[in-house]
C-alpha positions in Angstrom: 105.3 117.1 -21.5 105.9 115.4 -24.8 109.1 115.3 -26.9 111.8 117.7 -25.7 114.9 118.6 -27.7 115.8 121.7 -25.7 116.6 119.6 -22.6 118.9 122.1 -20.9 116.3 124.8 -21.1 113.6 122.4 -19.8 115.7 121.6 -16.8 116.5 125.2 -16.1 113.0 126.7 -16.4 111.5 123.9 -14.2 114.1 124.6 -11.6 114.7 127.6 -9.2 114.8 130.2 -12.0 111.4 129.2 -13.3 110.0 129.1 -9.8 111.3 132.7 -9.2 109.6 134.0 -12.3 106.4 132.2 -11.3 106.4 133.7 -7.9 107.2 137.3 -9.1 105.5 137.8 -12.5 104.8 141.5 -11.7 108.6 142.1 -11.5 109.4 140.6 -14.9 106.2 142.0 -16.5 107.3 145.4 -15.1 110.6 145.1 -17.0 108.9 144.3 -20.3 105.4 145.8 -20.1 106.3 148.9 -22.0 106.9 146.8 -25.1 103.5 145.0 -25.1 101.7 147.7 -27.1 104.4 147.8 -29.8 104.4 144.0 -30.0 100.6 143.8 -30.5 100.6 146.8 -32.9 103.1 144.8 -35.0 101.0 141.6 -34.7 97.8 143.3 -35.8 95.4 140.9 -34.1 91.9 140.7 -35.4 88.9 139.9 -33.2 88.5 136.3 -34.4 92.2 135.4 -34.7 93.7 132.2 -33.3 96.9 133.2 -31.6 99.9 131.2 -30.4 102.1 132.8 -27.8 105.5 131.1 -27.9 107.4 131.0 -24.6 104.5 132.6 -22.8 105.9 132.3 -19.3 103.4 133.4 -16.7 101.0 134.4 -19.5 100.6 138.2 -19.5 100.9 138.4 -23.3 98.6 135.4 -23.8 96.0 137.1 -21.7 96.4 140.3 -23.6 96.0 138.4 -26.9 92.8 136.7 -25.6 91.3 140.1 -24.9 92.3 141.5 -28.4 90.8 138.4 -30.1 87.6 137.9 -28.1 86.0 135.8 -30.8 89.2 133.8 -31.4 91.4 131.9 -29.1 94.8 132.4 -27.5 97.2 129.5 -26.7 100.3 130.0 -24.6 103.0 127.4 -24.8 106.0 127.2 -22.4 108.4 124.6 -21.2 108.1 125.7 -17.6 105.5 124.0 -15.4 105.8 126.5 -12.5 105.3 129.4 -14.8 102.3 127.8 -16.5 100.7 127.0 -13.2 100.8 130.7 -12.4 99.6 131.6 -16.0 96.5 129.3 -15.6 95.7 130.7 -12.2 95.9 134.3 -13.3 93.8 133.7 -16.5 91.1 131.9 -14.4 91.1 134.8 -11.9 90.5 137.2 -14.7 87.6 135.2 -16.1 89.1 134.6 -19.6 87.3 131.7 -21.4 89.1 131.9 -24.7 92.6 130.9 -23.5 94.6 127.7 -23.1 98.0 127.0 -21.8 100.1 124.0 -22.9 103.4 122.7 -21.6 105.8 121.8 -24.4 109.0 122.4 -26.3 107.7 124.7 -29.1 110.6 123.6 -31.4 108.9 120.1 -31.7 105.5 120.4 -30.1 102.8 118.8 -32.2 100.8 121.9 -33.2 97.9 121.5 -35.5 98.9 122.2 -39.1 97.7 125.6 -40.3 96.2 126.0 -36.8 97.0 129.7 -36.0 96.5 133.0 -37.7 99.2 134.8 -35.7 102.3 133.7 -33.7 103.6 136.1 -31.1 106.5 136.0 -28.6 107.9 138.4 -26.1 111.3 137.0 -26.3 110.7 133.3 -25.8 111.9 132.4 -29.3 115.5 133.2 -28.3 116.1 130.0 -26.4 115.8 127.3 -29.1 118.8 125.0 -29.7 118.2 125.0 -33.4 116.6 128.3 -34.5 116.0 127.4 -38.1 114.4 124.1 -37.2 112.2 125.8 -34.6 111.0 128.6 -36.9 110.4 126.2 -39.7 108.2 124.1 -37.4 106.4 127.2 -36.2 105.8 128.4 -39.7 103.9 125.2 -40.4 101.6 126.0 -37.5 100.5 129.2 -39.2 97.9 129.3 -41.9 99.2 130.4 -45.3 99.5 134.1 -45.1 99.7 134.0 -41.3 101.8 136.5 -39.3 104.7 136.2 -36.9 105.6 139.0 -34.5 108.2 138.8 -31.7 110.6 140.9 -29.8 114.1 140.4 -28.7 116.8 142.5 -27.0 119.0 144.8 -28.8 122.7 144.4 -27.9 123.7 146.5 -25.0 127.0 148.4 -24.6 129.3 149.7 -21.8 127.5 153.1 -21.9 123.9 151.7 -21.6 121.8 152.5 -18.6 121.8 148.9 -17.5 125.6 148.8 -17.7 125.9 152.0 -15.7 123.5 150.9 -13.1 125.0 147.5 -12.6 128.7 148.4 -13.1 129.6 147.1 -9.6 128.3 143.7 -10.6 130.1 143.4 -13.9 133.3 141.8 -12.6 131.3 138.9 -11.1 129.0 138.2 -14.1 131.2 135.6 -15.7 128.6 133.3 -17.3 124.9 133.0 -18.1 122.7 131.3 -15.6 121.1 128.1 -16.7 117.8 129.7 -17.8 119.6 132.7 -19.5 121.6 130.6 -21.9 120.6 131.5 -25.4 119.4 135.1 -24.7 122.0 136.5 -27.1 121.0 134.3 -30.0 118.9 136.9 -31.8 120.7 140.2 -31.2 121.9 140.7 -34.8 119.3 141.9 -37.4 121.3 140.2 -40.2 121.2 136.9 -38.4 117.5 137.3 -37.6 116.7 137.9 -41.2 118.9 134.9 -42.3 117.2 132.5 -39.8 113.6 133.5 -40.7 114.4 133.4 -44.5 115.9 129.9 -44.1 112.8 128.9 -42.2 110.6 129.9 -45.1 109.2 133.2 -43.9 108.9 136.2 -46.2 108.5 139.9 -45.7 110.8 140.0 -42.7 110.7 143.4 -40.9 113.0 144.4 -38.1 112.4 147.7 -36.3 114.0 149.2 -33.2 111.8 150.0 -30.3 112.7 151.9 -27.1 110.8 152.0 -23.8 111.3 152.2 -20.0 112.0 149.0 -18.0 110.6 149.3 -14.5 112.8 147.5 -11.9 111.1 148.6 -8.6 109.4 151.3 -6.6 112.7 152.9 -5.5 116.4 152.1 -5.6 116.3 149.8 -2.6 113.4 147.8 -4.1 115.1 147.7 -7.6 118.4 146.5 -6.1 116.5 143.7 -4.3 115.0 142.6 -7.6 118.3 142.8 -9.5 120.0 140.6 -6.8 117.1 138.1 -6.9 117.3 137.6 -10.6 118.8 134.3 -11.9 121.9 135.6 -13.6 122.9 137.6 -10.5 122.2 134.8 -8.0 124.0 132.2 -10.2 127.2 134.3 -10.4 127.2 135.4 -6.8 126.5 132.0 -5.3 130.1 131.5 -4.1 130.9 135.1 -3.3 131.2 135.9 0.4 128.4 137.7 2.1 130.4 140.8 2.9 131.3 141.3 -0.8 127.8 140.8 -1.9 126.5 143.4 0.6 129.1 145.9 -0.7 128.3 145.3 -4.3 124.6 145.5 -3.6 125.0 148.8 -1.9 126.9 150.2 -4.9 124.2 149.0 -7.3 121.5 150.5 -5.1 123.3 153.9 -5.1 123.8 153.7 -8.9 120.1 153.0 -9.4 119.2 156.3 -7.7 120.0 158.0 -11.0 116.9 156.3 -12.5 114.4 156.9 -9.7 111.2 158.7 -10.8 107.7 159.2 -9.4 106.8 156.0 -11.4 109.5 153.9 -9.9 113.1 153.0 -11.0 112.9 153.1 -14.8 115.9 152.3 -17.1 115.7 153.0 -20.8 115.5 149.7 -22.7 115.7 148.8 -26.4 114.4 145.8 -28.3 113.9 144.7 -31.9 110.3 144.2 -33.1 110.4 141.5 -35.7 107.6 140.6 -38.1 107.4 138.1 -40.9 104.7 136.2 -42.9 104.2 132.6 -43.9 103.8 132.8 -47.7 100.3 132.1 -49.1 102.0 129.3 -51.0 105.0 127.6 -49.5 108.0 126.8 -51.8 
């Protein structure tokens, strides 16, 4: 990997949290899969587009982009070697020839100037240490008139489905896990608009989008996933086993409210953000 400025994130995503994502992509894709179609609708890919997927993780959205641009090319960039290893393996198994994965820090990675028609991200843009610098750099990777589309979480509240389902965990969730630091950086639409405008984008659009987040086949399976996630493991690492078992049982019981024939599905909400590199900068 070349120059890295987001060192804390590089260390975190190449450690145990990145390994867990790489070993269980179906879990995390299940949480976010309902938002793929709205993201790609916003991106408006054409068959010959060159697409850059920022923070691609294990590559589901990169693979989708490659299929939507069969005469173009999709590049996924991520800072995590374990996740990219999984991404490459899955792309190869699906026989995708118009796809490439690169390990790098997208805030400073040497992208070709005017190299992409569309930039997409399913949340990976949240983690930059300097958001304006990162988006300015990414803008320069777009062709003039090129499009940006990404999603990020809407702020949750005490009455949200996630808060209700994990209420028993709340007293123990005192800090972000190493890989989760930065996840709240793009919650506020006003801030999103300010950052993208400062980075030289125009036509910024921010739209709410709701969809189901699938956590598991049933409440037991969903609780297993919640307790395997990085933030939960990080915050429970010094809690005694008896307490963890009690809290897990309470979360499992709370998740039963959300069981359905299609699995445990919690209502989720994100922002779909779009913007354009001006045809003439400056």
